[in-house]
N, C-alpha and C positions, 0 to 999 in steps of 0.2 A: 359708877361715875363719881359719886361723892368722895369715895376713897382716893380716886385719882386727883380730884381737885384739891383735897387736903395735902397730898404729896407735893403739889405745885405751889401752894400758897406761900410757903417760906422762901423758895427760890425767887418767886416773882417779887416779893417784898424786898429781897436783897438783889435787885436787878443790877446793882452797880458792881457786883463781884464778877470775877472772871470765870466762876464755875457755873454760872446759870445755864448756858446752852447744854453742857454735859449732863446736868441734873435733869433737865427737861427731856433730853434724849433718852435717858435711862427710864424715865417714867413712861414714855411712849412705847419703848421696846418691851417693858414689862407688861403693859396692857395687851400688846399684840401677841405676846407669848403666853398669856394667862389662859390656860386650857380649862380652868375651873369656871370661867365665864362662858355663857352661851355665845354662839357666833354673832348674833345680833347685838347682844350687850357689849361684846368686845369691840365690834365695829363702831357702835355708838360712842363708847367711851374714848376710843382711839381718835375718832373724828373730832370730838370736842377738844381733846388735848392738842391735836395737830392744828386745828383752826385757831386756837388761842395763840399757839406758838407762831404760826404762819403770819397772822395779821399783825402781831406785834413786830414782826420783821417787815412785812410787805407794806403796811400802811405808811410808816415813815419813809421807806424807800420810794414808794409811789410819789409822796410829797416832794422828795428831793428831785426826782427826775422831772416831775411836772413843773416845779418852780424853775429849775434850770432851763427847761424848754420854754416856759413862759418868758423867761428873761430874753431869750433870743427872739421869741415871737413878738414881744413888745417893741423891740427894735424894728422889726419888719412892719409892724402896725404904724409906728411913728413915721417911718420913711414912706410907707404907702400913701399916707395923707399928703405927702409932698407932690405926688403925681404918679401916673401909671408907669412911666419910665423908671422912676426910683423904686417902685414896688417890684417891677420886673428885675431890676439890677440887684436888689437885696435878696430876692428869691433865688436868683441864679447864683449869687455869691454864697448864700447860706446852703442851698440845696445842691449846688453843683461843685463848688470848690471847698468850702469850709467843712462840708460833711465828709470829705475825703480824710481830712486830718482827724475829725471826730471818730470816724469808723476805725481808722488805723490805731489811734491811741486807745480807744475803748477796747479794741480787740487785743492789742498787746498787753494791756493792763489786766485782761481776764486771766492771764497766767497766774497773777497774784491771787485771783479768786479761787482757782483750783488748789494751788499749793497751800495758801494760808488757811483756806477752809478745812482742808483735810488735816493739816498740822494742828489747827486749833481743836478739832474734834478729837485728835489723838493726844492732846495736852502737851504738845511739843511747842510751847509758847515762844521760846527763845528764837525759833526759826522764822517767825513772822516778820520781825523787823529787818532781817537780812533779805528776805524776799522782797519787801517793800523797796529797800534801797537798790537792789539789783534792777528791779523793774524801772525805777526812776532814771537810773543811769542809761539803760537801753532806750527808754522813750525820749529822753532829752537828746540823745545822739540822733535818733530817728527824726526828731523835730527839726534839726538843722537841715536835713535833706528835704523834708517836706516844705520848708520855707521857700525853696527855690520854685516850687510849683506856684506858690502864692505870688512870688515876685514876677513870674512870667505868665500870670493868669490871663492877661489880655490876649497875647498871641495864641495861647492854648484855646481860649474860647472862640477866637476867630477861626482857628484851625478846625474846630468842631462845627463850624457853620453858623455860629450866632451872629446877629447883626452887629455892625460896628458901634452903634449908639448904645445898645444894651451891654456889649462886651466892655466898652470903655467905662461906663458907669459902674458895672459890676467890679471891674479891676480896682477902681478907687476904693470901693467898700472893702474889698479883699485885702488891700494893703494895710488897712487899719486892724485887720484880724491876725496879723502875724504874731503879736505877743500872745494871742489866745492859743496858738499851737503849743507853746511851752507851758501854758497854764493847764492844758489838757494832759501834757506829759507828766505833770506832777499830780494833778487831781485824781485821775483814774486809779493809779496805784494806791494813793492814800484812801480813796473811797472804798476800794476792794479790801484793803487792809482792815478798815473799820467794820465793813459789812461782815467779813469772815468771823468777827468776834460778836456779831449781833449788835454792834453799836451803830445805829442808824439815826435815831432821833436827833442827836446834836447836829448832824449834817442838814437835817430838815430845818432846824432853827436858823442855821447859818444861811441857807439858801433863801429863806423867807426874808431875813434882814437884808440880804444882798439885793433881792428883787426890789425892795422899797428904794434903796439907794440908787439902783440902776435906773428905775423909772424917773426919779427926780433929776438925776444927772442927764439922762437922755433928753428930757424936756428942755432943760436949760441949754444943752449943747446944740440940739437940732433946731429948736424954734427961737430961742432967745439969742444965742450967739451966732446962729446961722452957719454952723460948720458942716452941715449937710451929711453926705454919706460917709466921708472919712471920719468925721467927729462921732457919728453913731457907732461906727465899728470900733473906734478907740475906746469908747465908753463900755462897749460890750466886752472887749478884751480886759479892761480894768476890772470889771465886775467879776470875771472868772478868776482873776488873781486874788480878789478879796476872799472868794470861797476857798482857794488853795491855802492861803496864809492862815485863815481862821481855823480850818480843819487841822493843820499841822500844829498850831498853837494848842488846840484841844488835845492832840496826842501827847504833847510835851507836858501838859498840865494835869491831865486826868489820871486818877488812880486806876481806872479801868485798863489803861494801856501800860501800866508799870512793869508787867511781866512780858509784854510782847514788844515793847520798844525800849531797848537798852542803850540807845544812843547810836551815833554814826560809827561804822566799823569798816575797816579795810577788807573784811571778809565779803563785803558786798561786791568787790571786784573779782572774787574767785567764782568759778563755775558759771561765768557769763555765757559761754558758748552753749551749754546745755539749757540755760534759762532762755537764751535767744531762740533756740529751736522750738521750745514750748510756746514762747511768746509769738513766734511767727505763725505757728499753727493756729493759735487763738486769733491772731490778727486776720489771717486769711478767712477763717470761718465767719467772724463777726463783720469784717469789712464787706464781704460778699453780700451779707444780709443788709447792712446799713446802706450800702450804695445802690442796692437793687432798685428801690422806688425812686431814688434820686436821679437815676439814669432816665427815668420816665420824664423828669423835668427837662433834662438836657435834650432828649429826643423831641420833646414838644416844641422846643425852640426852632426846630427845622420845619415845622408845619406851616402851611399858609395861615395868614392872620396870626402870626406867632405871639404877638403881645397879649391878645385876649386869651388865647389858649394857654399861654404861660402863666398869666395872672390867675385864671380859673384853676389850673392844675396846682399852682403853688399854694393857693388858699386851701384846696382839698388836702394837699400834702401836709400843710401846716396843721390842719385839724386832725388828720390821721396821725401825724407825729405827736400831737398833744395826747390823743387817746392811747397811742402806742407807748407812751411813757408809763401808763398804768400797767401794761403788760411787762414793760421792762422792770418795773418795781417787783412784780411777781417773778420775773426772770432772776433778779438778784436774790429774792427770798428762796426760790427753788434751788439756786446754786449753793447758797449758804446751808440750807437744810440738808441737801443731798451730800455735799462735801463733808459737813460736820458729822453726819450719821455714818458715812463710809469710813471716815477717819477714826470714829469711835468704835467701829466694828459692829454696826447695827444694820444689817441688810433689810430686815422687815420694816424698820422705821424709814429707811431710805425709799423703799418701794412705795410705802403708804403715803409718804410725803409727796411723791410725784403725782399720784392720783388726786389728792386733795388740792394741790396748788393748780393743777391743770383745770379742774372743774371750776374752781373759784374764779380764775381768770376768764374762763369762757363765759360764765354767767354775767360778769361785769361787761365784757365785750358785747354781748347781745343787747344789754340795756343801752349802751352807748350807740350802737348801730341804729336802734329804734329812735333815739333822740336825734341823730343826724338826719334821718329820713323825715322826722316831724318838723325839723327846723331848716330844711333844705332851701326854702325860698328867702330866708332872712339872714342866715349865718354869714354870708359874704360881706354884709354891711359893716361888720366889725373891722374889716380890712380896707374897704374902699366903698365909695358911694355910687359907683357906676352900676347902672341897671343891666348893661350888656354883660359885664362880668358876673353879675348876680344870676342871670339866666343860664350862663354857661356852667356855673357852679351847681345850680339846681339840677341840670341834666346829668352831671357827673356824680350826684349824690348816691344813687344805687350802687355804683362801683365802689365808692368810698365806704358804704355800709358793709359790703361783702369783704373788703380789705380789712376793716376793723374786726370783723368776726374771725377771720383767719389769723389776724395778728393777736387775737386773744389766746391762741393756742401755741402758735409757732415760737414766739420768744420764750415762753415758759419751757418748752422742750429744749430750746437752745441753752437755757439756764441749767437744765438737768445735764446736758452734754458737757457744759463747763465744769459742773460739780463732779462729774465722773472722769473728766480728762479726755473726752472723745473729740476734741477740736479738729484733729486731722481728718477723721472720718467724715464729720459733718461738712467740712470744707469741700470734699469731693461731691457730696450730695448737693450742696449749694451751687457748685459750678454747673452740674448737669441740669438741675431744675430751673435755675435762674437764667443762666447765660447760654445754655444750649437749647432750652425750651422757651422760657418766658419772654426774654427780650426779642429773639428772632421772630417768634410768632406774633408778638405785639407789633413789631415793625411792619410785618407783612399785612396785618389787619389794618394798621393805621395809615400806611402809605399806598400799598397795592390795592386794597379794597376801599380806600378813601373813607375810612371810619374815624380818622383823626385821633384825638386823645382817647376816645372810647375804645378804639381798636387796640391802641398801645396798652392801655390799662387792662383790657380783657386778657391779652396774652400774658401779662405779668401776674394777674390773678391766677391764671392756669398754672404757671410755674410755682407759685406759692402753695397752691392746693396740693400739687404732687409732692412737694417737699414736706409739707405737713403730714401727709399720709405716710411717707417713708419714716419720718421721725417717730410718729406714733407707733408704727409697726416695730421699729427697732427698740424703742423705749420699753414697751410692754412685753417684749420677749427677752428682756435683759435678765441674766442670772446675777442677782444682787450679791450673792455669796462670793462669786468670782470678782465682782467689783470691789468688795471689801479687801480681798487679797491683793488686787492690783493697787489699791490706794496705799496699803501697808508697804508694798514693795517700792512704790514711788517715794514715800516718805523716808524709808530706810536709805534709799539711794541718795536723796538730797541731804539727809542728815549726815551721811558719811562724807559727802563732799565738803561739808562745813568742818567736820571734825578733823579731816585730813590736813586742813590748812588753818591751824589755830592762830589767827592773827589778832592782835590786840585792838581793843576799841580805842576810839579817840577820847 
């Protein structure tokens, strides 16, 4: 293990070079292929190498997703202290409408994660900037269509059976989130572009600074100026644009991106149809995952005593979403590690990375689930002072704990799928498990058997459990040598599409 550490010392100290991921990948592959070491010694050394690599990726990624989620959560907390109606409106706006755009843009942006990750592992650096620009073009165009859902959010919510008072208040909040749609369209491709190069820490610093600005602006706008729900939403949109602009400035200024960002190019407009197909598969896969638990909130709005049920569920979903961001950070790390290793032609390293990242995320999820159960009687007071809502949250805490444990595994496996380019297959799995099993069973338990939110959530947990088992079975039966071949074919195909249309840069 000491020899392995010495091999890594120099690359780690030179972390600002573009060669760091490839050097680390070679070290891990060498350890796994070293037959002179005993099996235990080889496993021990490889685990240490991978954990260091993984957490240098996952830790900043977790921070980024947590801070971005806390930014939205802080808006919900501010509005929640205005009253139960405002809390329900923001919860419905965030978890019912805004999450639609979030899931769609995150999903479509994941095409960048697959292609950039594999291209970077294969040292085809000039392709990354083209992929980034193609993705932004497609996502911005999609954002124009999504905007109409925001504009007509009130009649849509009424059509879904939400009360007039909650739908009207939620619509006001959603109107202020329209600029956020296009911030998402720019942010996720940029974020995946950076992550593919193992550049994660700068995004965490940007998100931390933005959170401070967001909290101060929200306090002034909501409480001092009295702009209410619309003002809160506009501040949230503005904060997301701060993140986008700051990250893009970093790309322009940093030496770490000088080989992967060569400026704007007309080549970004070539090959859009093929890129759209991969982006669509990615969007379907991740949208089905992102929307799944949010549908729980929408269905809960149809229950008797909807305001209390909705408040309790939204608090649980917010906490679940906060913990989920940890798994999403590991999801990003898994995607980067797997795609880089496949692009570099290292099947053993890709397989080993999957095991380590899955176990690491699961352990953290177990710890978070225990904390949720221990704090079940007090955690709701961060959102509202009502004892009725607090009691309802306490009753739902066991369901929340189980969901957290499952979410410690499932997002990581989705990250592996993105790294390999399995988005289309996983989309079919998600449709069956989530929308054929989970939601219908939950609706029957919640309404037919009068179990309310507990019944709805039970059905959805069942769907997630089945999906997790399928992904585990598929992942650990994977032939990683074939995945390396598939990655190379994919890169050759995309590389040829660029070479065939040698358009000049701006």
